[in-house]
mmCIF file of the N, C-alpha and C atoms, coordinates in Angstrom:
data_MODEL
# 
_entry.id   MODEL 
# 
loop_
_atom_site.group_PDB 
_atom_site.id 
_atom_site.type_symbol 
_atom_site.label_atom_id 
_atom_site.label_alt_id 
_atom_site.label_comp_id 
_atom_site.label_asym_id 
_atom_site.label_entity_id 
_atom_site.label_seq_id 
_atom_site.pdbx_PDB_ins_code 
_atom_site.Cartn_x 
_atom_site.Cartn_y 
_atom_site.Cartn_z 
_atom_site.occupancy 
_atom_site.B_iso_or_equiv 
_atom_site.pdbx_formal_charge 
_atom_site.auth_seq_id 
_atom_site.auth_comp_id 
_atom_site.auth_asym_id 
_atom_site.auth_atom_id 
_atom_site.pdbx_PDB_model_num 
ATOM 1   N N  . MET A 1 1  ? 0.809   -1.390  -0.468  1.00 0.00 ? 1  MET A N  1 
ATOM 2   C CA . MET A 1 1  ? -0.075  0.032   -0.384  1.00 0.00 ? 1  MET A CA 1 
ATOM 3   C C  . MET A 1 1  ? 1.111   0.946   0.355   1.00 0.00 ? 1  MET A C  1 
ATOM 4   N N  . ALA A 1 2  ? 0.965   1.969   -1.105  1.00 0.00 ? 2  ALA A N  1 
ATOM 5   C CA . ALA A 1 2  ? 1.144   3.076   -1.116  1.00 0.00 ? 2  ALA A CA 1 
ATOM 6   C C  . ALA A 1 2  ? 1.243   4.417   -0.186  1.00 0.00 ? 2  ALA A C  1 
ATOM 7   N N  . THR A 1 3  ? 1.521   4.592   0.441   1.00 0.00 ? 3  THR A N  1 
ATOM 8   C CA . THR A 1 3  ? 1.865   6.364   1.923   1.00 0.00 ? 3  THR A CA 1 
ATOM 9   C C  . THR A 1 3  ? 2.411   6.333   1.374   1.00 0.00 ? 3  THR A C  1 
ATOM 10  N N  . ILE A 1 4  ? 2.345   8.401   1.444   1.00 0.00 ? 4  ILE A N  1 
ATOM 11  C CA . ILE A 1 4  ? 3.588   9.154   1.576   1.00 0.00 ? 4  ILE A CA 1 
ATOM 12  C C  . ILE A 1 4  ? 2.916   9.943   3.493   1.00 0.00 ? 4  ILE A C  1 
ATOM 13  N N  . THR A 1 5  ? 4.120   10.819  3.603   1.00 0.00 ? 5  THR A N  1 
ATOM 14  C CA . THR A 1 5  ? 3.870   11.612  4.819   1.00 0.00 ? 5  THR A CA 1 
ATOM 15  C C  . THR A 1 5  ? 4.031   13.026  3.933   1.00 0.00 ? 5  THR A C  1 
ATOM 16  N N  . VAL A 1 6  ? 3.584   14.077  4.052   1.00 0.00 ? 6  VAL A N  1 
ATOM 17  C CA . VAL A 1 6  ? 3.346   15.310  3.637   1.00 0.00 ? 6  VAL A CA 1 
ATOM 18  C C  . VAL A 1 6  ? 4.006   16.419  4.863   1.00 0.00 ? 6  VAL A C  1 
ATOM 19  N N  . GLU A 1 7  ? 5.016   17.101  4.701   1.00 0.00 ? 7  GLU A N  1 
ATOM 20  C CA . GLU A 1 7  ? 4.932   18.147  5.930   1.00 0.00 ? 7  GLU A CA 1 
ATOM 21  C C  . GLU A 1 7  ? 3.911   19.171  5.739   1.00 0.00 ? 7  GLU A C  1 
ATOM 22  N N  . ASP A 1 8  ? 3.645   19.954  6.697   1.00 0.00 ? 8  ASP A N  1 
ATOM 23  C CA . ASP A 1 8  ? 2.736   21.121  6.324   1.00 0.00 ? 8  ASP A CA 1 
ATOM 24  C C  . ASP A 1 8  ? 2.912   22.269  5.678   1.00 0.00 ? 8  ASP A C  1 
ATOM 25  N N  . SER A 1 9  ? 4.558   22.143  5.872   1.00 0.00 ? 9  SER A N  1 
ATOM 26  C CA . SER A 1 9  ? 5.063   23.182  5.018   1.00 0.00 ? 9  SER A CA 1 
ATOM 27  C C  . SER A 1 9  ? 5.811   22.514  3.165   1.00 0.00 ? 9  SER A C  1 
ATOM 28  N N  . GLU A 1 10 ? 5.611   21.493  3.140   1.00 0.00 ? 10 GLU A N  1 
ATOM 29  C CA . GLU A 1 10 ? 5.547   20.846  1.936   1.00 0.00 ? 10 GLU A CA 1 
ATOM 30  C C  . GLU A 1 10 ? 4.394   21.335  1.009   1.00 0.00 ? 10 GLU A C  1 
ATOM 31  N N  . ASN A 1 11 ? 4.990   21.723  -0.393  1.00 0.00 ? 11 ASN A N  1 
ATOM 32  C CA . ASN A 1 11 ? 4.312   22.115  -1.366  1.00 0.00 ? 11 ASN A CA 1 
ATOM 33  C C  . ASN A 1 11 ? 3.204   21.074  -1.947  1.00 0.00 ? 11 ASN A C  1 
ATOM 34  N N  . LEU A 1 12 ? 2.214   21.489  -2.450  1.00 0.00 ? 12 LEU A N  1 
ATOM 35  C CA . LEU A 1 12 ? 1.216   20.168  -2.577  1.00 0.00 ? 12 LEU A CA 1 
ATOM 36  C C  . LEU A 1 12 ? 1.803   19.855  -3.864  1.00 0.00 ? 12 LEU A C  1 
ATOM 37  N N  . GLU A 1 13 ? 2.255   20.692  -4.925  1.00 0.00 ? 13 GLU A N  1 
ATOM 38  C CA . GLU A 1 13 ? 2.816   19.742  -6.290  1.00 0.00 ? 13 GLU A CA 1 
ATOM 39  C C  . GLU A 1 13 ? 3.793   18.904  -5.796  1.00 0.00 ? 13 GLU A C  1 
ATOM 40  N N  . LYS A 1 14 ? 4.855   19.037  -5.106  1.00 0.00 ? 14 LYS A N  1 
ATOM 41  C CA . LYS A 1 14 ? 5.940   18.414  -4.769  1.00 0.00 ? 14 LYS A CA 1 
ATOM 42  C C  . LYS A 1 14 ? 5.138   17.206  -4.165  1.00 0.00 ? 14 LYS A C  1 
ATOM 43  N N  . ALA A 1 15 ? 4.053   16.916  -3.245  1.00 0.00 ? 15 ALA A N  1 
ATOM 44  C CA . ALA A 1 15 ? 3.807   16.014  -2.672  1.00 0.00 ? 15 ALA A CA 1 
ATOM 45  C C  . ALA A 1 15 ? 2.851   14.649  -3.541  1.00 0.00 ? 15 ALA A C  1 
ATOM 46  N N  . ILE A 1 16 ? 2.038   15.502  -4.813  1.00 0.00 ? 16 ILE A N  1 
ATOM 47  C CA . ILE A 1 16 ? 1.726   14.581  -5.914  1.00 0.00 ? 16 ILE A CA 1 
ATOM 48  C C  . ILE A 1 16 ? 2.089   13.885  -6.434  1.00 0.00 ? 16 ILE A C  1 
ATOM 49  N N  . LYS A 1 17 ? 3.791   15.146  -6.751  1.00 0.00 ? 17 LYS A N  1 
ATOM 50  C CA . LYS A 1 17 ? 4.837   14.156  -7.526  1.00 0.00 ? 17 LYS A CA 1 
ATOM 51  C C  . LYS A 1 17 ? 5.355   12.501  -6.961  1.00 0.00 ? 17 LYS A C  1 
ATOM 52  N N  . LYS A 1 18 ? 5.356   12.843  -5.495  1.00 0.00 ? 18 LYS A N  1 
ATOM 53  C CA . LYS A 1 18 ? 6.249   11.838  -4.141  1.00 0.00 ? 18 LYS A CA 1 
ATOM 54  C C  . LYS A 1 18 ? 5.123   11.028  -4.742  1.00 0.00 ? 18 LYS A C  1 
ATOM 55  N N  . PHE A 1 19 ? 3.684   11.053  -4.323  1.00 0.00 ? 19 PHE A N  1 
ATOM 56  C CA . PHE A 1 19 ? 2.437   9.797   -4.616  1.00 0.00 ? 19 PHE A CA 1 
ATOM 57  C C  . PHE A 1 19 ? 2.847   9.522   -5.337  1.00 0.00 ? 19 PHE A C  1 
ATOM 58  N N  . LYS A 1 20 ? 2.923   10.092  -7.299  1.00 0.00 ? 20 LYS A N  1 
ATOM 59  C CA . LYS A 1 20 ? 3.012   9.788   -8.222  1.00 0.00 ? 20 LYS A CA 1 
ATOM 60  C C  . LYS A 1 20 ? 3.939   8.526   -8.250  1.00 0.00 ? 20 LYS A C  1 
ATOM 61  N N  . ARG A 1 21 ? 5.171   8.994   -7.742  1.00 0.00 ? 21 ARG A N  1 
ATOM 62  C CA . ARG A 1 21 ? 6.162   8.177   -8.071  1.00 0.00 ? 21 ARG A CA 1 
ATOM 63  C C  . ARG A 1 21 ? 5.922   7.492   -7.493  1.00 0.00 ? 21 ARG A C  1 
ATOM 64  N N  . MET A 1 22 ? 5.511   7.172   -5.825  1.00 0.00 ? 22 MET A N  1 
ATOM 65  C CA . MET A 1 22 ? 5.340   5.679   -5.250  1.00 0.00 ? 22 MET A CA 1 
ATOM 66  C C  . MET A 1 22 ? 4.377   4.596   -5.889  1.00 0.00 ? 22 MET A C  1 
ATOM 67  N N  . VAL A 1 23 ? 3.185   5.442   -6.385  1.00 0.00 ? 23 VAL A N  1 
ATOM 68  C CA . VAL A 1 23 ? 2.281   4.687   -7.045  1.00 0.00 ? 23 VAL A CA 1 
ATOM 69  C C  . VAL A 1 23 ? 2.859   3.618   -8.446  1.00 0.00 ? 23 VAL A C  1 
ATOM 70  N N  . GLU A 1 24 ? 3.901   4.487   -8.548  1.00 0.00 ? 24 GLU A N  1 
ATOM 71  C CA . GLU A 1 24 ? 3.704   3.963   -10.167 1.00 0.00 ? 24 GLU A CA 1 
ATOM 72  C C  . GLU A 1 24 ? 5.383   2.642   -9.586  1.00 0.00 ? 24 GLU A C  1 
ATOM 73  N N  . LYS A 1 25 ? 6.182   2.943   -8.679  1.00 0.00 ? 25 LYS A N  1 
ATOM 74  C CA . LYS A 1 25 ? 6.992   2.094   -8.029  1.00 0.00 ? 25 LYS A CA 1 
ATOM 75  C C  . LYS A 1 25 ? 6.345   0.717   -7.668  1.00 0.00 ? 25 LYS A C  1 
ATOM 76  N N  . GLU A 1 26 ? 5.228   0.983   -7.139  1.00 0.00 ? 26 GLU A N  1 
ATOM 77  C CA . GLU A 1 26 ? 4.513   -0.057  -6.652  1.00 0.00 ? 26 GLU A CA 1 
ATOM 78  C C  . GLU A 1 26 ? 3.615   -0.823  -7.306  1.00 0.00 ? 26 GLU A C  1 
ATOM 79  N N  . GLY A 1 27 ? 3.328   -0.164  -8.777  1.00 0.00 ? 27 GLY A N  1 
ATOM 80  C CA . GLY A 1 27 ? 2.286   -1.234  -10.105 1.00 0.00 ? 27 GLY A CA 1 
ATOM 81  C C  . GLY A 1 27 ? 1.281   -1.182  -9.380  1.00 0.00 ? 27 GLY A C  1 
ATOM 82  N N  . ILE A 1 28 ? 0.696   -0.118  -9.305  1.00 0.00 ? 28 ILE A N  1 
ATOM 83  C CA . ILE A 1 28 ? -1.071  0.223   -8.370  1.00 0.00 ? 28 ILE A CA 1 
ATOM 84  C C  . ILE A 1 28 ? -1.673  -0.119  -10.333 1.00 0.00 ? 28 ILE A C  1 
ATOM 85  N N  . ILE A 1 29 ? -1.379  0.865   -10.552 1.00 0.00 ? 29 ILE A N  1 
ATOM 86  C CA . ILE A 1 29 ? -1.712  1.278   -12.119 1.00 0.00 ? 29 ILE A CA 1 
ATOM 87  C C  . ILE A 1 29 ? -1.793  -0.094  -13.071 1.00 0.00 ? 29 ILE A C  1 
ATOM 88  N N  . ARG A 1 30 ? -0.964  -0.437  -12.856 1.00 0.00 ? 30 ARG A N  1 
ATOM 89  C CA . ARG A 1 30 ? -0.453  -1.385  -13.997 1.00 0.00 ? 30 ARG A CA 1 
ATOM 90  C C  . ARG A 1 30 ? -1.322  -2.304  -13.231 1.00 0.00 ? 30 ARG A C  1 
ATOM 91  N N  . GLU A 1 31 ? -1.583  -3.346  -11.988 1.00 0.00 ? 31 GLU A N  1 
ATOM 92  C CA . GLU A 1 31 ? -2.393  -4.187  -11.667 1.00 0.00 ? 31 GLU A CA 1 
ATOM 93  C C  . GLU A 1 31 ? -3.613  -3.317  -11.744 1.00 0.00 ? 31 GLU A C  1 
ATOM 94  N N  . TYR A 1 32 ? -4.121  -2.551  -11.473 1.00 0.00 ? 32 TYR A N  1 
ATOM 95  C CA . TYR A 1 32 ? -5.736  -1.952  -11.680 1.00 0.00 ? 32 TYR A CA 1 
ATOM 96  C C  . TYR A 1 32 ? -6.140  -2.583  -13.599 1.00 0.00 ? 32 TYR A C  1 
ATOM 97  N N  . LYS A 1 33 ? -5.125  -1.656  -14.103 1.00 0.00 ? 33 LYS A N  1 
ATOM 98  C CA . LYS A 1 33 ? -5.390  -2.142  -15.451 1.00 0.00 ? 33 LYS A CA 1 
ATOM 99  C C  . LYS A 1 33 ? -5.829  -3.705  -15.544 1.00 0.00 ? 33 LYS A C  1 
ATOM 100 N N  . LYS A 1 34 ? -4.759  -4.241  -15.176 1.00 0.00 ? 34 LYS A N  1 
ATOM 101 C CA . LYS A 1 34 ? -4.861  -6.249  -15.343 1.00 0.00 ? 34 LYS A CA 1 
ATOM 102 C C  . LYS A 1 34 ? -6.131  -6.602  -14.881 1.00 0.00 ? 34 LYS A C  1 
ATOM 103 N N  . ARG A 1 35 ? -6.321  -6.095  -14.257 1.00 0.00 ? 35 ARG A N  1 
ATOM 104 C CA . ARG A 1 35 ? -7.448  -6.604  -13.504 1.00 0.00 ? 35 ARG A CA 1 
ATOM 105 C C  . ARG A 1 35 ? -8.518  -5.930  -13.458 1.00 0.00 ? 35 ARG A C  1 
ATOM 106 N N  . GLU A 1 36 ? -9.173  -4.667  -14.251 1.00 0.00 ? 36 GLU A N  1 
ATOM 107 C CA . GLU A 1 36 ? -10.255 -4.254  -14.514 1.00 0.00 ? 36 GLU A CA 1 
ATOM 108 C C  . GLU A 1 36 ? -11.099 -5.186  -15.238 1.00 0.00 ? 36 GLU A C  1 
ATOM 109 N N  . TYR A 1 37 ? -11.020 -6.156  -16.020 1.00 0.00 ? 37 TYR A N  1 
ATOM 110 C CA . TYR A 1 37 ? -12.245 -6.792  -16.314 1.00 0.00 ? 37 TYR A CA 1 
ATOM 111 C C  . TYR A 1 37 ? -11.400 -8.110  -16.425 1.00 0.00 ? 37 TYR A C  1 
ATOM 112 N N  . PHE A 1 38 ? -11.961 -9.434  -16.397 1.00 0.00 ? 38 PHE A N  1 
ATOM 113 C CA . PHE A 1 38 ? -12.042 -10.706 -16.632 1.00 0.00 ? 38 PHE A CA 1 
ATOM 114 C C  . PHE A 1 38 ? -11.626 -10.688 -18.063 1.00 0.00 ? 38 PHE A C  1 
ATOM 115 N N  . VAL A 1 39 ? -10.513 -12.046 -18.109 1.00 0.00 ? 39 VAL A N  1 
ATOM 116 C CA . VAL A 1 39 ? -10.183 -12.463 -19.224 1.00 0.00 ? 39 VAL A CA 1 
ATOM 117 C C  . VAL A 1 39 ? -9.790  -14.045 -19.270 1.00 0.00 ? 39 VAL A C  1 
ATOM 118 N N  . LYS A 1 40 ? -10.876 -14.556 -20.116 1.00 0.00 ? 40 LYS A N  1 
ATOM 119 C CA . LYS A 1 40 ? -10.920 -16.292 -20.169 1.00 0.00 ? 40 LYS A CA 1 
ATOM 120 C C  . LYS A 1 40 ? -9.280  -16.621 -20.223 1.00 0.00 ? 40 LYS A C  1 
ATOM 121 N N  . PRO A 1 41 ? -8.528  -17.366 -19.013 1.00 0.00 ? 41 PRO A N  1 
ATOM 122 C CA . PRO A 1 41 ? -7.707  -18.083 -19.764 1.00 0.00 ? 41 PRO A CA 1 
ATOM 123 C C  . PRO A 1 41 ? -7.509  -18.930 -20.793 1.00 0.00 ? 41 PRO A C  1 
ATOM 124 N N  . SER A 1 42 ? -8.147  -19.156 -21.724 1.00 0.00 ? 42 SER A N  1 
ATOM 125 C CA . SER A 1 42 ? -8.067  -19.097 -23.184 1.00 0.00 ? 42 SER A CA 1 
ATOM 126 C C  . SER A 1 42 ? -7.869  -18.648 -23.979 1.00 0.00 ? 42 SER A C  1 
ATOM 127 N N  . ALA A 1 43 ? -8.587  -17.380 -23.345 1.00 0.00 ? 43 ALA A N  1 
ATOM 128 C CA . ALA A 1 43 ? -8.683  -16.007 -24.672 1.00 0.00 ? 43 ALA A CA 1 
ATOM 129 C C  . ALA A 1 43 ? -7.047  -15.475 -23.746 1.00 0.00 ? 43 ALA A C  1 
ATOM 130 N N  . GLU A 1 44 ? -6.101  -15.293 -22.742 1.00 0.00 ? 44 GLU A N  1 
ATOM 131 C CA . GLU A 1 44 ? -5.361  -14.795 -22.551 1.00 0.00 ? 44 GLU A CA 1 
ATOM 132 C C  . GLU A 1 44 ? -3.923  -15.869 -22.697 1.00 0.00 ? 44 GLU A C  1 
ATOM 133 N N  . LEU A 1 45 ? -4.489  -16.962 -23.142 1.00 0.00 ? 45 LEU A N  1 
ATOM 134 C CA . LEU A 1 45 ? -2.816  -17.904 -23.641 1.00 0.00 ? 45 LEU A CA 1 
ATOM 135 C C  . LEU A 1 45 ? -3.062  -17.303 -25.530 1.00 0.00 ? 45 LEU A C  1 
ATOM 136 N N  . HIS A 1 46 ? -4.038  -17.412 -25.901 1.00 0.00 ? 46 HIS A N  1 
ATOM 137 C CA . HIS A 1 46 ? -4.533  -16.846 -27.073 1.00 0.00 ? 46 HIS A CA 1 
ATOM 138 C C  . HIS A 1 46 ? -3.530  -15.493 -27.583 1.00 0.00 ? 46 HIS A C  1 
ATOM 139 N N  . GLN A 1 47 ? -3.724  -14.575 -26.510 1.00 0.00 ? 47 GLN A N  1 
ATOM 140 C CA . GLN A 1 47 ? -3.281  -13.601 -26.482 1.00 0.00 ? 47 GLN A CA 1 
ATOM 141 C C  . GLN A 1 47 ? -1.487  -13.348 -26.308 1.00 0.00 ? 47 GLN A C  1 
ATOM 142 N N  . LYS A 1 48 ? -1.538  -14.281 -25.486 1.00 0.00 ? 48 LYS A N  1 
ATOM 143 C CA . LYS A 1 48 ? 0.028   -14.830 -25.109 1.00 0.00 ? 48 LYS A CA 1 
ATOM 144 C C  . LYS A 1 48 ? 1.021   -14.898 -26.945 1.00 0.00 ? 48 LYS A C  1 
ATOM 145 N N  . LYS A 1 49 ? 0.240   -15.833 -26.998 1.00 0.00 ? 49 LYS A N  1 
ATOM 146 C CA . LYS A 1 49 ? 0.412   -16.608 -28.276 1.00 0.00 ? 49 LYS A CA 1 
ATOM 147 C C  . LYS A 1 49 ? 0.689   -15.430 -29.559 1.00 0.00 ? 49 LYS A C  1 
ATOM 148 N N  . THR A 1 50 ? 0.047   -14.600 -29.917 1.00 0.00 ? 50 THR A N  1 
ATOM 149 C CA . THR A 1 50 ? -0.047  -14.479 -30.573 1.00 0.00 ? 50 THR A CA 1 
ATOM 150 C C  . THR A 1 50 ? 0.709   -13.232 -30.685 1.00 0.00 ? 50 THR A C  1 
ATOM 151 N N  . THR A 1 51 ? 0.563   -12.591 -29.329 1.00 0.00 ? 51 THR A N  1 
ATOM 152 C CA . THR A 1 51 ? 1.937   -11.200 -29.148 1.00 0.00 ? 51 THR A CA 1 
ATOM 153 C C  . THR A 1 51 ? 3.356   -11.420 -29.443 1.00 0.00 ? 51 THR A C  1 
ATOM 154 N N  . LEU A 1 52 ? 3.940   -13.159 -28.940 1.00 0.00 ? 52 LEU A N  1 
ATOM 155 C CA . LEU A 1 52 ? 5.032   -13.528 -29.118 1.00 0.00 ? 52 LEU A CA 1 
ATOM 156 C C  . LEU A 1 52 ? 5.103   -13.663 -30.523 1.00 0.00 ? 52 LEU A C  1 
ATOM 157 N N  . ALA A 1 53 ? 4.083   -14.257 -31.559 1.00 0.00 ? 53 ALA A N  1 
ATOM 158 C CA . ALA A 1 53 ? 4.786   -14.413 -32.812 1.00 0.00 ? 53 ALA A CA 1 
ATOM 159 C C  . ALA A 1 53 ? 4.484   -12.993 -33.555 1.00 0.00 ? 53 ALA A C  1 
ATOM 160 N N  . ARG A 1 54 ? 4.107   -12.501 -33.609 1.00 0.00 ? 54 ARG A N  1 
ATOM 161 C CA . ARG A 1 54 ? 4.344   -10.855 -33.476 1.00 0.00 ? 54 ARG A CA 1 
ATOM 162 C C  . ARG A 1 54 ? 5.628   -10.790 -33.023 1.00 0.00 ? 54 ARG A C  1 
ATOM 163 N N  . LYS A 1 55 ? 5.670   -10.797 -32.065 1.00 0.00 ? 55 LYS A N  1 
ATOM 164 C CA . LYS A 1 55 ? 7.728   -10.749 -31.734 1.00 0.00 ? 55 LYS A CA 1 
ATOM 165 C C  . LYS A 1 55 ? 8.356   -10.973 -32.426 1.00 0.00 ? 55 LYS A C  1 
ATOM 166 N N  . LEU A 1 56 ? 8.207   -12.526 -32.367 1.00 0.00 ? 56 LEU A N  1 
ATOM 167 C CA . LEU A 1 56 ? 9.067   -12.919 -32.619 1.00 0.00 ? 56 LEU A CA 1 
ATOM 168 C C  . LEU A 1 56 ? 9.279   -12.268 -34.940 1.00 0.00 ? 56 LEU A C  1 
ATOM 169 N N  . LEU A 1 57 ? 8.241   -12.410 -35.310 1.00 0.00 ? 57 LEU A N  1 
ATOM 170 C CA . LEU A 1 57 ? 8.207   -12.039 -36.816 1.00 0.00 ? 57 LEU A CA 1 
ATOM 171 C C  . LEU A 1 57 ? 9.256   -10.525 -36.474 1.00 0.00 ? 57 LEU A C  1 
ATOM 172 N N  . ASN A 1 58 ? 8.498   -9.656  -36.294 1.00 0.00 ? 58 ASN A N  1 
ATOM 173 C CA . ASN A 1 58 ? 9.203   -8.363  -36.206 1.00 0.00 ? 58 ASN A CA 1 
ATOM 174 C C  . ASN A 1 58 ? 10.670  -8.483  -35.976 1.00 0.00 ? 58 ASN A C  1 
ATOM 175 N N  . LYS A 1 59 ? 11.265  -9.060  -35.089 1.00 0.00 ? 59 LYS A N  1 
ATOM 176 C CA . LYS A 1 59 ? 12.963  -9.223  -34.620 1.00 0.00 ? 59 LYS A CA 1 
ATOM 177 C C  . LYS A 1 59 ? 13.465  -10.128 -35.831 1.00 0.00 ? 59 LYS A C  1 
ATOM 178 N N  . ARG A 1 60 ? 12.554  -11.140 -36.758 1.00 0.00 ? 60 ARG A N  1 
ATOM 179 C CA . ARG A 1 60 ? 12.936  -11.747 -37.851 1.00 0.00 ? 60 ARG A CA 1 
ATOM 180 C C  . ARG A 1 60 ? 13.682  -10.821 -39.281 1.00 0.00 ? 60 ARG A C  1 
ATOM 181 N N  . ARG A 1 61 ? 12.314  -9.724  -39.043 1.00 0.00 ? 61 ARG A N  1 
ATOM 182 C CA . ARG A 1 61 ? 12.487  -8.985  -40.074 1.00 0.00 ? 61 ARG A CA 1 
ATOM 183 C C  . ARG A 1 61 ? 13.267  -7.921  -40.323 1.00 0.00 ? 61 ARG A C  1 
ATOM 184 N N  . LYS A 1 62 ? 13.797  -7.397  -38.542 1.00 0.00 ? 62 LYS A N  1 
ATOM 185 C CA . LYS A 1 62 ? 14.884  -6.525  -38.404 1.00 0.00 ? 62 LYS A CA 1 
ATOM 186 C C  . LYS A 1 62 ? 15.907  -7.023  -38.848 1.00 0.00 ? 62 LYS A C  1 
ATOM 187 N N  . SER A 1 63 ? 16.021  -8.722  -38.726 1.00 0.00 ? 63 SER A N  1 
ATOM 188 C CA . SER A 1 63 ? 17.111  -9.216  -38.655 1.00 0.00 ? 63 SER A CA 1 
ATOM 189 C C  . SER A 1 63 ? 18.049  -9.104  -40.311 1.00 0.00 ? 63 SER A C  1 
ATOM 190 N N  . GLU A 1 64 ? 16.969  -9.597  -40.679 1.00 0.00 ? 64 GLU A N  1 
ATOM 191 C CA . GLU A 1 64 ? 16.636  -9.750  -42.626 1.00 0.00 ? 64 GLU A CA 1 
ATOM 192 C C  . GLU A 1 64 ? 17.347  -8.187  -42.729 1.00 0.00 ? 64 GLU A C  1 
ATOM 193 N N  . LYS A 1 65 ? 16.157  -7.307  -42.648 1.00 0.00 ? 65 LYS A N  1 
ATOM 194 C CA . LYS A 1 65 ? 17.471  -5.863  -42.931 1.00 0.00 ? 65 LYS A CA 1 
ATOM 195 C C  . LYS A 1 65 ? 18.759  -5.394  -43.259 1.00 0.00 ? 65 LYS A C  1 
ATOM 196 N N  . LYS A 1 66 ? 19.026  -5.727  -41.495 1.00 0.00 ? 66 LYS A N  1 
ATOM 197 C CA . LYS A 1 66 ? 20.913  -5.979  -41.885 1.00 0.00 ? 66 LYS A CA 1 
ATOM 198 C C  . LYS A 1 66 ? 21.783  -6.305  -42.419 1.00 0.00 ? 66 LYS A C  1 
ATOM 199 N N  . ASP A 1 67 ? 21.013  -7.800  -42.981 1.00 0.00 ? 67 ASP A N  1 
ATOM 200 C CA . ASP A 1 67 ? 22.147  -8.301  -43.909 1.00 0.00 ? 67 ASP A CA 1 
ATOM 201 C C  . ASP A 1 67 ? 21.873  -7.606  -45.056 1.00 0.00 ? 67 ASP A C  1 
ATOM 202 N N  . TYR A 1 68 ? 21.169  -6.279  -45.373 1.00 0.00 ? 68 TYR A N  1 
ATOM 203 C CA . TYR A 1 68 ? 21.326  -6.507  -46.888 1.00 0.00 ? 68 TYR A CA 1 
ATOM 204 C C  . TYR A 1 68 ? 22.827  -5.015  -46.563 1.00 0.00 ? 68 TYR A C  1 
# 
């Protein structure tokens, strides 16, 4: 859980920046987006396979361009 302490003399913008850094560091936003809606395990597996295939294809294309 992200908590920050704010001094009375501390600037509000500085406190907000500190909070945003803490939230980003702990991965709260990423976790929220991941759990925003339910994805069936089969659909998640399909998405991982297509993502991997796309990455491999792009990597192969880049290596072919370097050969020329």
